[in-house]
C-alpha positions as CSV (number, residue, x, y, z in Angstrom):
1,M,-50.4,30.8,25.2
2,S,-52.6,29.9,22.0
3,V,-51.1,29.5,18.8
4,L,-54.7,30.7,17.3
5,P,-55.8,34.4,16.7
6,P,-57.5,35.3,20.0
7,D,-60.9,35.6,18.6
8,L,-60.6,32.3,17.1
9,A,-59.3,30.5,19.8
10,G,-61.9,31.9,22.1
11,A,-64.9,30.7,19.8
12,L,-63.1,27.3,19.6
13,E,-63.1,26.9,23.2
14,L,-66.5,28.2,23.8
15,G,-67.7,25.4,21.6
16,L,-65.7,22.9,23.3
17,R,-67.3,23.8,26.5
18,N,-70.5,23.9,25.0
19,L,-70.2,20.5,23.5
20,L,-68.6,19.3,27.1
21,F,-72.0,20.5,29.1
22,W,-74.2,18.9,26.0
23,S,-72.2,15.4,26.8
24,L,-72.9,15.9,30.4
25,K,-76.6,16.4,29.7
26,L,-77.0,13.6,27.4
27,G,-75.3,11.2,29.7
28,L,-77.6,12.1,32.9
29,I,-80.6,11.6,30.0
30,A,-79.4,8.3,29.1
31,W,-78.8,7.1,32.8
32,A,-82.4,8.4,34.0
33,A,-83.8,6.3,31.0
34,A,-81.7,3.3,32.0
35,V,-83.2,3.8,35.5
36,V,-86.6,4.0,34.3
37,A,-86.3,1.0,32.1
38,R,-85.1,-1.1,34.6
39,V,-87.6,-0.1,37.3
40,L,-90.4,-0.4,34.8
41,P,-89.5,-2.8,32.3
42,V,-91.6,-3.0,29.0
43,D,-92.3,-6.6,28.2
44,H,-92.8,-5.7,24.3
45,P,-90.0,-4.7,22.4
46,G,-91.8,-1.9,20.3
47,P,-92.1,0.4,23.1
48,R,-88.6,-0.4,24.0
49,L,-87.5,0.5,20.5
50,A,-89.7,3.9,20.6
51,L,-88.0,4.8,24.0
52,W,-84.1,4.4,22.8
53,Q,-84.8,6.4,19.3
54,G,-86.7,8.9,21.2
55,L,-83.9,9.2,23.5
56,L,-81.6,9.7,20.7
57,V,-83.5,12.1,19.0
58,L,-83.7,14.0,22.3
59,G,-80.1,14.1,22.7
60,L,-79.4,15.6,19.2
61,V,-81.9,18.3,19.3
62,L,-81.1,19.6,23.0
63,P,-79.0,22.3,21.6
64,A,-82.2,23.6,19.9
65,L,-84.1,23.1,22.8
66,Q,-81.5,24.8,25.1
67,P,-79.3,27.0,22.9
68,W,-75.8,27.0,23.5
69,R,-73.7,30.0,24.4
70,T,-72.6,32.2,21.9
71,A,-70.8,35.1,23.7
72,I,-67.9,35.2,25.5
73,A,-66.2,38.3,27.0
74,G,-69.0,40.4,25.9
75,V,-68.5,39.1,21.9
76,D,-71.0,37.2,20.0
77,W,-69.2,34.5,18.2
78,T,-72.0,33.7,16.3
79,L,-73.1,36.8,14.7
80,G,-69.6,38.6,14.7
81,L,-67.9,40.8,16.8
82,A,-70.5,43.3,17.7
83,P,-71.0,43.4,21.7
84,T,-74.3,41.8,23.0
85,S,-74.1,43.2,26.2
86,P,-72.3,46.2,28.0
87,A,-68.8,45.8,27.9
88,P,-67.2,44.6,30.8
89,S,-64.5,46.4,33.0
90,P,-60.6,46.0,31.7
91,A,-59.7,44.0,34.5
92,L,-62.4,41.3,34.1
93,A,-61.7,41.2,30.1
94,A,-58.0,40.9,30.5
95,A,-58.6,38.1,33.4
96,T,-61.6,36.3,31.2
97,T,-59.0,36.5,28.1
98,D,-56.1,34.9,30.2
99,V,-58.1,32.0,31.5
100,S,-60.0,31.1,28.3
101,L,-57.7,32.1,25.6
102,G,-54.2,30.9,27.1
103,L,-55.3,27.5,27.5
104,P,-53.5,24.9,24.9
105,W,-55.9,22.3,25.2
106,A,-58.6,23.5,22.8
107,P,-56.9,23.2,19.3
108,I,-55.6,20.1,20.8
109,V,-59.2,18.5,21.6
110,A,-60.9,20.0,18.5
111,V,-58.1,18.2,16.3
112,A,-58.5,14.7,18.1
113,L,-62.1,15.0,17.8
114,L,-62.5,15.9,14.1
115,S,-59.6,13.1,13.2
116,G,-61.4,10.6,15.1
117,A,-65.0,11.3,13.4
118,S,-63.1,11.6,9.9
119,L,-61.7,8.5,10.7
120,L,-65.1,6.7,11.3
121,L,-66.9,8.2,8.6
122,G,-64.4,7.1,6.3
123,R,-64.9,3.7,7.5
124,L,-68.4,4.1,6.9
125,V,-68.2,5.2,3.4
126,L,-65.9,2.2,2.7
127,G,-68.6,-0.1,4.0
128,L,-70.9,1.4,1.7
129,V,-68.6,0.9,-1.2
130,R,-68.5,-2.7,0.0
131,L,-72.0,-3.0,-0.3
132,R,-72.0,-1.6,-3.9
133,V,-69.6,-3.9,-4.9
134,I,-71.7,-6.8,-3.4
135,R,-74.9,-5.5,-5.1
136,R,-73.2,-5.3,-8.6
137,T,-71.6,-8.5,-8.4
138,A,-74.5,-10.1,-6.7
139,R,-76.4,-13.1,-8.8
140,A,-80.3,-12.9,-8.9
141,L,-82.1,-15.6,-7.1
142,A,-84.5,-17.9,-9.1
143,A,-86.8,-17.9,-6.3
144,P,-89.2,-20.8,-6.1
145,P,-93.2,-19.7,-6.2
146,W,-93.8,-19.8,-2.4
147,L,-90.5,-17.3,-1.8
148,D,-91.9,-15.2,-4.7
149,D,-95.2,-15.2,-2.8
150,L,-93.9,-14.4,0.5
151,R,-92.0,-11.6,-0.8
152,A,-95.2,-10.1,-2.8
153,Q,-97.0,-10.3,0.6
154,V,-94.3,-8.8,2.9
155,A,-92.4,-6.6,1.0
156,P,-92.9,-6.3,-2.8
157,A,-90.3,-3.8,-3.7
158,A,-87.6,-6.0,-2.4
159,R,-85.6,-8.4,-4.3
160,F,-83.5,-11.3,-3.4
161,V,-80.0,-11.9,-4.6
162,T,-77.3,-14.2,-3.5
163,S,-73.4,-13.7,-3.1
164,D,-70.5,-15.6,-1.9
165,R,-69.3,-12.0,-0.6
166,C,-71.6,-12.1,2.3
167,P,-71.4,-15.2,4.3
168,G,-74.8,-14.2,6.5
169,P,-78.4,-12.6,5.4
170,A,-78.4,-8.8,4.9
171,T,-80.8,-6.3,3.8
172,F,-80.0,-3.2,2.4
173,G,-81.1,-0.1,0.2
174,A,-83.9,2.4,0.8
175,R,-86.0,2.7,-2.5
176,R,-85.7,-0.9,-3.6
177,P,-84.3,-2.9,-0.6
178,T,-81.9,-5.5,-1.8
179,I,-81.9,-9.1,0.3
180,V,-78.4,-10.6,-0.1
181,L,-78.5,-14.4,0.9
182,P,-75.5,-16.4,1.1
183,T,-75.0,-19.1,-1.5
184,T,-75.5,-21.8,1.0
185,F,-79.3,-20.6,0.9
186,G,-80.3,-23.1,-1.3
187,S,-79.2,-26.1,0.8
188,M,-81.4,-25.2,3.8
189,P,-84.2,-27.2,4.6
190,R,-87.7,-25.0,3.0
191,D,-89.0,-24.4,6.4
192,R,-85.4,-22.6,7.6
193,Q,-85.3,-20.9,4.3
194,R,-88.7,-19.4,5.0
195,A,-87.6,-18.4,8.5
196,V,-84.5,-16.6,7.2
197,A,-86.2,-15.0,4.0
198,L,-89.2,-13.6,6.0
199,H,-86.7,-12.0,8.8
200,E,-85.1,-10.0,5.9
201,L,-88.3,-9.2,4.3
202,I,-89.8,-7.5,7.5
203,H,-86.4,-5.7,7.6
204,A,-87.2,-4.5,4.4
205,R,-90.6,-3.8,4.7
206,R,-90.0,-1.7,7.9
207,R,-87.5,0.4,6.1
208,D,-84.8,-0.4,8.7
209,W,-81.7,0.4,6.5
210,P,-82.2,4.0,6.3
211,V,-82.6,4.2,10.2
212,L,-79.4,2.2,10.7
213,L,-77.3,4.3,8.3
214,V,-78.3,7.4,10.2
215,E,-77.5,5.5,13.4
216,E,-74.0,4.8,12.1
217,L,-73.6,8.2,10.9
218,V,-74.3,9.5,14.6
219,K,-71.9,7.0,16.2
220,A,-69.4,8.1,13.9
221,T,-69.8,11.9,14.6
222,L,-70.3,11.4,18.6
223,F,-68.0,8.6,18.5
224,F,-66.7,10.0,21.9
225,H,-69.7,9.7,23.8
226,P,-70.4,6.2,25.2
227,A,-74.0,7.3,25.9
228,V,-74.5,7.5,22.1
229,H,-73.0,3.8,21.6
230,W,-75.1,2.5,24.5
231,V,-78.3,3.9,23.3
232,V,-78.1,2.8,19.7
233,G,-77.1,-0.6,20.9
234,R,-80.4,-0.8,22.8
235,A,-82.3,0.5,19.9
236,R,-80.7,-2.0,17.7
237,L,-81.5,-4.7,20.3
238,A,-84.9,-3.5,20.4
239,R,-85.4,-3.6,16.4
240,E,-84.4,-7.1,16.3
241,Q,-86.8,-8.1,18.8
242,C,-89.3,-6.5,17.1
243,V,-88.7,-8.3,13.9
244,D,-88.1,-11.6,15.6
245,A,-91.5,-11.4,17.4
246,E,-93.3,-10.6,13.9
247,V,-91.1,-13.7,12.6
248,V,-92.3,-16.2,15.5
249,Q,-96.0,-14.7,15.2
250,S,-95.8,-15.6,11.5
251,L,-94.4,-18.9,11.7
252,G,-96.5,-20.0,14.9
253,G,-93.9,-21.0,17.0
254,R,-90.1,-20.5,18.1
255,R,-88.4,-24.0,17.3
256,T,-88.1,-23.4,13.7
257,Y,-87.0,-19.7,13.9
258,L,-84.4,-20.5,16.3
259,E,-83.3,-23.6,14.1
260,S,-82.7,-21.2,11.4
261,L,-80.8,-18.8,13.4
262,V,-78.3,-21.8,14.4
263,E,-78.1,-23.1,10.6
264,V,-77.2,-19.4,9.5
265,A,-74.7,-18.8,12.2
266,R,-73.3,-22.1,11.3
267,L,-73.2,-21.8,7.4
268,A,-71.5,-18.5,8.0
269,G,-68.9,-19.7,10.5
270,R,-67.9,-22.4,7.8
271,A,-67.7,-19.8,4.8
272,Q,-65.4,-17.6,7.3
273,A,-63.1,-20.8,8.2
């Protein structure tokens, strides 16, 4: 028997049932998209990115396209306690109450979902605080003329800083993106410096960080759904591939870019050792 008032317990169970049905629909849509992507592969990462981002948006707006049930046992839980349809017979109402309100799983599941989302959202907030600390303690990079020219051409609003708190290059910020470079950046050959800087500048020009932040919010809120994590992962892979393709096209070849990625990974591993 539920420890919650009947009205609240019924509304809670109805919401969880709607959430379950939505989760099943999103899983089926993700599975269908995976089959289509497998059968009809797309060579360019741009359309793949659009596919996965569109799928994520579709999943989030599904409740608006097909409204969730808001009534149980003749009671509208959204608008109040006014019956939305003729009241059922006493026997049917009693049976519905016994089945829907007597289950103890609804409060337990609700607490587990809220606890998990709160924990992951808290971790996301701590990550944002860490980025704020990195930005405040970072040192402005005395960029050589060629690097200033590259920034002016690709992402004029971005600024370069260096920090020993960040083992690898990273870009964050919406209005004025900050590109954090490791302190080992200056020891890299110039062609590899250009490849690394160009990669981050393209991220800044594309305004990828706000999108990534929204994805993290969605993952934290819907942490229980594996399809959400899978779709976000595919979208991020396609996004990186889009940036990589632009860098390779700008550099005129893959070799220097691949060497720069190896160099960054090596230096990051040394910094964390």
